[in-house]
C-alpha positions as CSV (number, residue, x, y, z in Angstrom):
1,M,-6.8,-28.4,-33.7
2,G,-3.3,-29.2,-32.9
3,V,-1.9,-28.5,-36.3
4,S,0.5,-25.5,-36.6
5,T,1.1,-23.9,-39.9
6,L,3.7,-21.3,-41.1
7,K,2.4,-17.8,-41.0
8,T,5.4,-15.8,-42.0
9,S,9.1,-16.4,-42.1
10,N,9.3,-15.4,-38.4
11,R,5.9,-16.5,-37.2
12,T,4.1,-19.7,-36.7
13,V,0.5,-20.2,-35.9
14,I,-0.4,-22.3,-32.9
15,S,-3.9,-23.4,-31.9
16,N,-5.5,-22.0,-28.7
17,L,-5.3,-25.5,-27.2
18,Q,-1.5,-25.6,-27.8
19,Y,-1.2,-22.1,-26.3
20,F,-2.8,-23.1,-23.1
21,S,-1.0,-26.4,-23.1
22,L,2.2,-24.5,-23.1
23,L,0.9,-22.4,-20.3
24,V,0.0,-25.4,-18.1
25,G,3.2,-27.3,-19.0
26,G,5.4,-24.4,-18.2
27,T,3.8,-23.6,-14.9
28,I,2.1,-26.4,-13.0
29,A,5.0,-28.8,-12.4
30,F,7.3,-26.1,-11.1
31,A,4.5,-24.7,-9.0
32,H,3.8,-28.1,-7.4
33,F,7.4,-28.7,-6.4
34,I,8.6,-25.1,-5.5
35,Y,5.7,-22.7,-4.9
36,S,3.6,-25.2,-3.0
37,H,6.4,-25.5,-0.4
38,I,6.6,-21.8,0.2
39,V,2.8,-21.5,0.4
40,I,2.7,-24.3,3.0
41,A,5.6,-22.7,4.9
42,Y,3.6,-19.4,5.2
43,A,0.0,-20.5,5.4
44,G,0.2,-24.0,6.8
45,R,-3.2,-25.6,7.1
46,D,-4.8,-22.5,5.7
47,G,-3.0,-22.9,2.4
48,W,-6.3,-23.8,0.8
49,L,-7.6,-20.3,1.7
50,S,-4.5,-18.9,0.0
51,V,-5.5,-20.8,-3.1
52,L,-9.0,-19.5,-3.0
53,F,-8.0,-15.9,-2.6
54,F,-5.5,-16.4,-5.4
55,G,-8.3,-17.8,-7.5
56,V,-10.0,-14.4,-7.4
57,L,-6.8,-12.5,-8.2
58,C,-5.9,-15.0,-10.9
59,Q,-9.2,-14.2,-12.8
60,V,-8.2,-10.5,-12.8
61,M,-4.7,-11.2,-13.9
62,A,-5.9,-13.6,-16.6
63,F,-8.1,-10.9,-18.0
64,A,-5.2,-8.4,-18.0
65,F,-2.8,-10.8,-19.8
66,T,-5.3,-12.1,-22.4
67,K,-6.8,-8.7,-23.1
68,L,-3.3,-7.3,-23.6
69,G,-2.6,-10.3,-25.9
70,V,-5.6,-9.5,-28.0
71,L,-4.8,-5.8,-28.2
72,Q,-1.2,-6.6,-29.2
73,G,-2.5,-7.9,-32.6
74,E,0.5,-9.0,-34.6
75,R,3.0,-7.6,-32.2
76,S,4.8,-9.5,-29.5
77,L,5.2,-8.1,-26.0
78,V,8.5,-6.3,-26.6
79,Q,7.2,-5.0,-30.0
80,H,4.0,-3.7,-28.4
81,I,6.0,-1.9,-25.6
82,T,7.9,0.0,-28.3
83,Y,4.7,0.7,-30.3
84,V,2.9,2.2,-27.2
85,W,5.8,3.8,-25.2
86,G,8.3,4.6,-27.9
87,K,11.7,3.5,-29.0
88,W,13.9,4.3,-25.9
89,I,11.5,3.0,-23.3
90,G,10.9,0.0,-25.5
91,M,14.6,-0.7,-25.8
92,I,15.1,-0.4,-22.0
93,L,12.1,-2.6,-21.1
94,S,12.9,-5.1,-23.9
95,T,16.4,-5.6,-22.4
96,L,14.9,-6.0,-18.9
97,Y,12.5,-8.7,-20.2
98,I,15.3,-10.5,-22.0
99,V,17.2,-10.6,-18.7
100,Y,14.0,-11.6,-16.8
101,F,13.2,-14.5,-19.1
102,I,16.8,-15.8,-19.1
103,F,17.0,-15.5,-15.3
104,I,13.8,-17.5,-14.8
105,A,15.0,-20.3,-17.1
106,S,18.4,-20.4,-15.3
107,L,16.7,-20.4,-11.9
108,T,14.5,-23.3,-12.9
109,L,17.6,-25.3,-14.0
110,H,19.3,-24.4,-10.7
111,L,16.4,-25.5,-8.6
112,F,16.0,-28.7,-10.6
113,A,19.6,-29.5,-10.0
114,S,19.2,-28.9,-6.3
115,F,16.2,-31.2,-6.3
116,L,18.1,-34.0,-8.1
117,G,21.0,-33.6,-5.7
118,I,18.8,-34.3,-2.8
119,I,16.8,-37.3,-4.1
120,Y,19.7,-38.9,-6.1
121,P,22.9,-38.0,-4.2
122,R,24.9,-40.8,-5.8
123,T,24.1,-39.7,-9.3
124,P,26.1,-36.8,-10.6
125,T,23.7,-33.9,-11.4
126,A,25.8,-33.1,-14.4
127,I,24.5,-36.2,-16.2
128,W,20.9,-35.2,-15.8
129,L,21.6,-31.6,-16.8
130,F,23.7,-32.7,-19.8
131,F,20.8,-34.5,-21.4
132,L,18.3,-31.9,-20.4
133,T,20.5,-29.2,-21.9
134,I,20.6,-31.1,-25.2
135,A,16.8,-31.2,-25.3
136,I,16.6,-27.5,-24.4
137,V,19.0,-26.5,-27.2
138,W,17.0,-28.7,-29.6
139,A,13.7,-27.2,-28.5
140,M,15.0,-23.6,-28.9
141,Y,16.5,-24.2,-32.3
142,S,13.4,-26.0,-33.5
143,G,11.2,-23.2,-32.4
144,L,7.7,-22.7,-31.0
145,E,5.8,-24.9,-33.4
146,V,7.8,-28.0,-32.4
147,M,7.6,-27.1,-28.7
148,A,3.9,-26.6,-28.9
149,R,3.3,-30.0,-30.5
150,S,5.6,-31.7,-28.0
151,V,3.8,-30.3,-25.0
152,E,0.4,-31.0,-26.6
153,M,1.4,-34.7,-26.9
154,I,3.2,-35.2,-23.5
155,L,1.0,-33.0,-21.2
156,P,-2.1,-35.4,-21.2
157,F,0.2,-38.2,-19.9
158,L,1.6,-36.0,-17.2
159,L,-1.9,-34.8,-16.2
160,F,-2.9,-38.4,-16.0
161,L,0.0,-39.2,-13.7
162,G,-1.0,-36.3,-11.5
163,I,-4.6,-37.2,-11.3
164,L,-3.7,-40.9,-10.5
165,A,-1.4,-39.8,-7.7
166,T,-4.2,-37.6,-6.2
167,I,-6.6,-40.5,-6.3
168,L,-4.2,-42.9,-4.7
169,A,-3.4,-40.4,-2.0
170,M,-7.1,-39.9,-0.9
171,P,-7.3,-42.8,1.6
172,D,-4.3,-41.5,3.5
173,R,-5.5,-37.9,3.8
174,D,-6.9,-36.7,7.1
175,Y,-9.1,-33.7,6.5
176,S,-9.2,-32.8,10.1
177,Q,-5.6,-31.6,9.8
178,L,-7.1,-28.5,8.0
179,M,-8.8,-27.4,11.2
180,P,-9.0,-24.9,12.9
181,I,-9.3,-22.3,10.2
182,L,-7.4,-19.0,10.5
183,N,-5.7,-20.0,13.7
184,N,-2.8,-17.7,12.8
185,G,-4.9,-14.9,11.3
186,L,-5.2,-13.6,7.7
187,L,-1.6,-12.4,7.2
188,P,0.0,-15.9,6.5
189,V,-2.9,-16.6,4.1
190,W,-2.3,-13.4,2.2
191,R,1.5,-14.1,2.0
192,G,0.7,-17.5,0.6
193,S,-1.6,-15.9,-2.0
194,L,1.1,-13.5,-2.9
195,I,3.5,-16.4,-3.7
196,L,0.8,-17.8,-6.1
197,V,0.4,-14.4,-7.6
198,T,4.1,-14.4,-8.3
199,M,3.6,-17.7,-10.2
200,V,1.0,-16.2,-12.4
201,S,3.0,-13.0,-12.9
202,E,5.6,-15.1,-14.7
203,M,3.0,-15.9,-17.4
204,V,3.7,-12.5,-19.0
205,V,6.1,-14.6,-21.0
206,F,3.2,-15.9,-23.0
207,N,2.4,-12.4,-24.3
208,M,5.6,-12.9,-26.4
209,I,3.8,-15.6,-28.3
210,A,0.2,-14.2,-28.2
211,P,0.5,-13.1,-31.9
212,D,1.0,-16.7,-32.9
213,V,-2.4,-17.8,-31.5
214,Q,-4.8,-18.9,-34.2
215,N,-7.9,-17.4,-32.6
216,Q,-7.0,-14.4,-30.5
217,K,-10.6,-13.2,-30.0
218,N,-11.3,-16.2,-27.7
219,L,-8.2,-15.7,-25.5
220,V,-10.0,-13.6,-22.9
221,K,-12.9,-16.1,-22.4
222,Q,-10.5,-19.1,-22.4
223,G,-8.2,-17.2,-20.0
224,F,-11.0,-17.1,-17.4
225,I,-11.4,-20.9,-17.7
226,M,-7.6,-21.5,-17.5
227,A,-7.4,-19.3,-14.3
228,F,-10.1,-21.5,-12.6
229,V,-8.2,-24.7,-13.8
230,L,-4.9,-23.4,-12.3
231,M,-6.7,-22.7,-8.9
232,I,-8.1,-26.2,-8.8
233,M,-4.7,-27.8,-9.8
234,M,-3.0,-26.0,-6.9
235,L,-5.4,-27.2,-4.2
236,G,-4.1,-30.8,-4.0
237,P,-0.4,-30.1,-3.8
238,I,-0.9,-27.5,-1.1
239,T,-3.4,-29.3,1.1
240,G,-2.2,-32.9,0.5
241,P,1.1,-32.8,2.5
242,V,-0.7,-31.1,5.4
243,M,-3.4,-33.7,5.6
244,I,-0.9,-36.5,5.5
245,F,2.0,-35.2,7.7
246,G,0.3,-32.5,9.7
247,E,1.0,-28.8,9.5
248,K,4.3,-28.6,11.4
249,I,6.0,-31.4,9.5
250,A,4.7,-30.3,6.1
251,Q,6.1,-26.8,6.7
252,I,9.6,-28.0,7.2
253,L,9.7,-30.5,4.3
254,A,12.0,-29.5,1.5
255,Y,9.6,-30.9,-1.2
256,P,6.2,-31.6,0.5
257,T,4.5,-32.9,-2.7
258,F,7.4,-35.3,-3.4
259,A,7.5,-36.4,0.2
260,E,3.8,-37.2,-0.1
261,L,4.5,-39.4,-3.2
262,Q,7.3,-41.2,-1.3
263,Y,5.0,-41.8,1.7
264,L,2.1,-43.3,-0.3
265,D,1.8,-47.1,-0.7
266,A,0.3,-48.0,-4.0
267,K,1.3,-51.7,-4.0
268,P,0.5,-54.0,-5.7
269,L,-0.6,-51.5,-8.4
270,L,2.6,-49.5,-8.4
271,E,5.9,-50.0,-6.7
272,R,7.1,-46.4,-6.3
273,L,4.9,-43.3,-6.7
274,D,7.9,-41.0,-6.2
275,L,9.1,-41.8,-9.7
276,F,6.0,-39.9,-10.9
277,G,7.4,-36.8,-9.2
278,V,10.7,-37.2,-11.0
279,V,9.0,-37.6,-14.3
280,L,6.6,-34.7,-13.7
281,W,9.4,-32.3,-12.7
282,T,11.8,-33.4,-15.3
283,F,9.3,-32.7,-18.1
284,G,8.1,-29.6,-16.2
285,A,11.6,-28.2,-16.0
286,Y,12.2,-29.0,-19.7
287,F,9.0,-27.3,-20.8
288,R,9.5,-24.3,-18.6
289,V,13.2,-23.6,-19.5
290,S,12.4,-24.2,-23.2
291,I,9.4,-21.8,-23.2
292,F,11.3,-19.0,-21.4
293,G,14.3,-19.6,-23.6
294,I,12.3,-19.4,-26.8
295,C,10.7,-16.2,-25.7
296,A,14.0,-14.7,-24.6
297,M,15.5,-15.7,-28.0
298,R,12.5,-14.0,-29.8
299,A,12.9,-10.9,-27.7
300,V,16.6,-10.7,-28.6
301,S,15.8,-11.3,-32.3
302,E,13.1,-8.6,-32.4
303,T,15.1,-6.1,-30.4
304,T,18.1,-6.5,-32.8
305,K,15.9,-6.8,-35.9
306,T,17.2,-10.2,-36.8
307,K,15.2,-12.0,-39.4
308,R,15.5,-15.5,-38.0
309,Y,14.5,-16.2,-34.4
310,N,16.6,-19.3,-33.9
311,A,19.8,-17.4,-34.9
312,Y,20.2,-16.8,-31.2
313,S,19.2,-20.3,-30.0
314,I,22.6,-21.6,-29.1
315,P,24.0,-18.4,-27.4
316,V,20.8,-17.9,-25.4
317,S,20.6,-21.6,-24.3
318,L,24.3,-21.6,-23.3
319,I,23.8,-18.4,-21.2
320,I,20.8,-20.1,-19.5
321,V,22.6,-23.3,-18.7
322,G,25.8,-21.4,-17.6
323,L,23.9,-19.1,-15.2
324,G,22.0,-22.1,-13.8
325,L,25.2,-24.0,-13.2
326,I,27.1,-21.2,-11.5
327,M,24.3,-20.3,-9.1
328,P,25.3,-21.6,-5.6
329,I,23.1,-24.4,-4.3
330,D,21.9,-23.4,-0.9
331,R,18.3,-24.2,0.0
332,A,18.1,-21.6,2.7
333,D,19.2,-18.9,0.3
334,D,16.9,-20.2,-2.4
335,F,13.9,-20.1,-0.1
336,S,14.7,-16.6,1.2
337,F,15.1,-15.3,-2.4
338,L,11.9,-17.0,-3.7
339,S,9.8,-15.9,-0.8
340,A,11.0,-12.3,-0.3
341,T,13.0,-10.8,-3.2
342,Y,11.8,-12.7,-6.2
343,P,8.0,-11.9,-5.7
344,V,8.9,-8.2,-5.9
345,I,10.8,-8.6,-9.1
346,S,8.2,-10.9,-10.7
347,I,5.2,-8.7,-9.8
348,I,6.9,-5.6,-11.2
349,M,7.9,-7.4,-14.4
350,G,4.9,-9.6,-14.8
351,L,2.0,-7.6,-13.3
352,L,2.8,-3.9,-12.8
353,I,4.4,-3.2,-16.2
354,P,1.8,-5.3,-18.3
355,S,-1.1,-3.6,-16.4
356,L,0.3,-0.1,-17.2
357,L,0.9,-1.2,-20.8
358,L,-2.7,-2.4,-21.0
359,V,-4.1,0.9,-19.7
360,S,-1.7,2.9,-22.0
361,T,-2.9,0.8,-25.0
362,W,-6.5,1.6,-24.1
363,I,-5.7,5.3,-23.9
364,K,-3.7,5.2,-27.1
365,N,-6.5,3.4,-29.0
366,A,-9.1,5.8,-27.6
367,L,-7.1,8.9,-28.7
368,A,-6.5,7.4,-32.1
369,K,-10.2,6.6,-32.5
370,R,-11.2,10.1,-31.4
371,K,-8.7,11.7,-33.8
372,Q,-10.0,9.5,-36.7
373,M,-13.6,10.6,-35.9
374,G,-12.5,14.2,-35.8
375,R,-10.9,13.9,-39.3
376,K,-14.1,12.4,-40.6
377,R,-16.2,15.3,-39.2
378,A,-13.8,17.8,-40.7
379,Q,-14.1,16.4,-44.2
380,P,-16.5,18.5,-46.4
381,N,-19.9,16.8,-46.9
382,P,-20.2,16.0,-50.7
383,T,-23.3,17.6,-52.2
């Protein structure tokens, strides 16, 4: 199931398990450390309601993404845009998606550097980023097949660490901290849900590799399951810090889930649980940057009609790292951008455009089918 085989000179075939492993690996760790903080800041003790509302929206979005992936056939996202909307619109939107993917990868590196600067102030961030950059360049040059296998092998270990941390945290959690419900109304809950919708909107990147999936016809059904899994995996990081520290303290913590790991006492079983957080986010950042980098590289290759995807691996990776390094580290500005400006950008690029593309594809296919039926009727009936 985990074996990938060469399909064409420019395509690999990955299993459905590898596809969804990439999705989880590129999403969850980042969401736990970044998006959970914003949801708690907005919704507080009602964050769990934000997750439940998000769960409903996530099912709809999962259907849109996976159905579009099936309809794409052998075409990637940028190729399908050109197929449906024409050359010029395709060129414009392809360029925008290249910029969008590169920006997300750079932003991830920037936020990871900010995190390391806070928890390890005496260790130069450049050391961490140097080794991470080498791994990212290697992953992008090696391509999707190697990345898929790497995630498939490492992800179970990371999930085990996450589940273990959740179990160890249970005795310290005070569920009464989640009461009263809706004390501040529905608006904060909705704003928290919107942040999680932003997280899922980023998953449009996986439509770049949908043609590589071995069994596309099962994507829609498996997408519904994955949407439910994502909802469950977001409940703990959003409710845990509130139950341990209380709503007010949890809302002002820079990294609530990491603070929870630092607070927990797992002795004599484990000396320091916070190292779990460092491992989780290091690999999470690596997976996320590599996936967005690979898809940006593919989009560039397909837009410029280059035969080999990895021809752009070094230029794209250097742009990603360079942008990540020059972004000024300011937590207040980062929070403001991620909670206000970025959701608008991400929802347009990751939800609005793909939804319009899905509807346009349905219309195009329906018109083509009607035209084909008309031709059959117009043919003389042989006697």
